[in-house]
Phi, psi and omega in degrees: 000135185271148181272171181305317181293324177294322174299310179303317177297319182292318178294324178298314180295318178295321178293317174305309180295324178294313181293321177300315181295318176298322178296319183291320178296323179293319172304314181295315180300315179297330175291320183280332184223073188293335180267093179236181181285348183099347175300313181297324177295319177299314176302315179301316179300316179298313182299314178308310181299319184284322176298320179293320178298311180295322175303315180295320180299317182296318178298322180293320184291329181277346184279000000 
């Protein structure tokens, strides 16, 4: 049976993977459609920051 901290870690990992995948899809979209309104670039900036933040949290929990 997993503890609460392990469950928190699993959810954190899932959230990280989800945001990382959305970030990758946004990068692909921008490569395929470089002329956009700028909203995708804004989203990418936000996603980069959140993926980095969650990655740091995951690293802290594994140490």
